[in-house]
C-alpha positions in Angstrom: 127.3 103.0 88.5 124.1 100.7 88.3 124.9 96.8 87.6 122.8 95.4 84.8 120.3 92.6 86.5 118.5 89.6 85.1 115.0 90.3 83.5 112.3 89.9 86.4 109.3 87.1 86.1 106.5 88.6 85.3 102.6 87.2 84.7 101.8 86.7 80.8 98.3 88.0 79.8 97.1 88.0 76.1 94.2 90.4 75.3 91.8 89.2 72.6 89.1 90.6 70.4 87.1 88.8 68.3 83.4 88.3 67.0 83.4 85.1 66.4 83.6 82.6 69.5 84.7 79.6 68.0 87.5 81.8 66.4 88.3 82.2 69.9 87.9 79.0 71.5 90.3 77.9 69.0 93.2 80.5 69.2 92.4 79.6 73.3 93.3 76.0 72.8 96.8 77.1 70.5 97.4 79.4 73.5 96.9 77.0 76.0 99.1 74.6 74.3 101.9 77.2 73.3 101.9 79.3 77.2 100.6 76.7 79.5 97.9 76.7 82.1 95.2 79.3 81.9 94.2 80.3 85.4 91.6 83.1 84.4 89.9 84.6 81.7 87.9 87.7 81.9 84.3 87.6 81.1 83.2 88.6 77.4 82.9 92.2 77.2 81.6 94.6 74.7 84.3 96.3 72.5 83.0 99.4 70.8 85.7 102.1 71.2 86.7 102.8 67.4 86.0 101.1 63.8 89.6 100.4 63.4 88.9 96.0 63.8 84.9 96.2 62.3 86.4 95.3 58.7 88.5 92.5 59.5 86.8 91.0 62.8 83.3 91.8 61.8 80.9 93.1 64.5 79.9 93.0 67.3 83.4 92.7 68.7 83.9 91.1 72.1 87.2 92.0 74.7 88.8 88.8 77.0 91.9 88.9 78.9 93.6 85.5 79.4 95.8 84.9 82.1 98.3 82.3 82.2 99.8 80.6 85.7 103.8 80.2 84.0 105.5 83.4 84.5 107.9 84.6 81.3 111.1 86.7 81.8 109.8 90.2 80.7 112.4 89.5 77.8 110.3 87.2 76.2 107.5 89.6 75.2 108.8 90.4 71.8 109.0 86.6 71.0 105.5 86.0 72.4 104.1 89.0 70.2 105.7 87.3 67.0 104.2 84.1 67.9 100.8 85.5 68.6 101.0 87.2 64.9 101.6 84.0 63.6 98.6 82.8 65.6 96.6 85.3 64.1 97.6 84.5 60.6 97.2 81.1 61.0 93.2 81.7 62.0 92.8 84.5 59.4 90.3 83.9 56.6 90.3 85.6 53.1 93.2 87.5 54.1 91.6 89.0 57.1 92.4 88.6 60.6 89.4 86.8 62.7 90.9 87.6 65.8 93.2 90.3 67.4 95.9 89.2 70.1 97.9 91.3 72.0 100.3 90.1 74.6 101.3 92.0 77.6 102.7 91.2 81.3 101.7 92.4 85.0 104.9 92.9 86.8 104.6 94.5 90.5 105.1 98.1 89.5 103.7 98.0 85.8 101.1 96.5 83.3 103.1 96.2 79.7 101.5 95.7 76.3 103.7 94.2 73.1 102.9 96.1 69.7 104.3 96.4 66.5 103.5 99.9 66.0 106.1 102.6 67.1 104.9 106.1 68.9 106.5 108.7 70.9 105.7 106.9 74.2 107.0 103.4 73.4 110.4 101.5 72.6 112.2 99.2 70.9 112.1 96.0 71.9 113.6 93.3 69.1 112.3 91.8 66.5 110.4 94.9 65.2 108.4 94.9 68.5 107.6 97.8 70.7 106.7 97.8 74.5 104.3 100.5 76.2 103.9 100.8 79.9 100.3 101.2 79.6 99.7 101.1 83.4 101.3 102.1 86.4 100.8 100.7 89.9 100.9 103.6 92.2 98.8 104.3 95.5 98.0 100.9 95.7 95.9 100.6 92.4 97.1 100.5 88.3 96.4 104.1 87.0 96.6 104.9 83.4 99.2 106.9 81.8 98.1 109.8 79.0 98.3 107.5 76.2 96.7 104.7 77.9 93.9 103.1 75.5 90.4 104.2 76.6 89.7 101.0 77.2 92.6 99.7 79.3 91.6 103.1 81.6 88.0 101.5 82.5 87.3 100.5 86.3 86.3 97.3 85.6 89.5 96.9 83.7 91.4 98.1 86.5 89.9 96.1 88.8 90.5 93.0 87.1 94.4 93.7 86.7 94.5 94.5 90.4 93.0 91.6 91.1 95.6 89.7 89.0 98.7 91.7 90.1 97.2 90.2 93.9 97.6 86.7 92.7 101.2 87.5 90.7 102.2 88.8 94.0 101.2 85.3 96.0 102.7 83.4 92.7 106.2 85.1 93.8 106.2 84.2 97.4 108.1 81.3 98.3 106.6 78.2 99.1 107.3 76.5 102.4 
């Protein structure tokens, strides 16, 4: 019989979608105050995978990933999703979000996203939040699953997540 273990320490990131750079930088400041030092931000890349966010966010929509230096417990991701939802709400204008903030984490074996939306490949965590294993690490690289969002399956994003996983792995090493 297996014995329950403690949650692992993992690397927190937040995926952003926005059309207004000023809103992004406001959110960035709030996120840094809440979650600590940022060690890497991805370059803005155009996000044109659907029109789902256009009404709220405007266009063109940009994607940026924010990676945090302080490791978190895997068990904290649901609470963090609640916090990012509140940040979205506080930055809303006329009842519409101005930025989309999706927290996730990178571990040695997987990349997990937190979401409020249930679906067949997601598991309930707590507080109305679900977890989705978006990428798995095998053969020395992250790989998409059948339900992985198309942008997360892009080669550029995979390279970025592989780089961040290597940094995370270094963070786990004991300091002599």
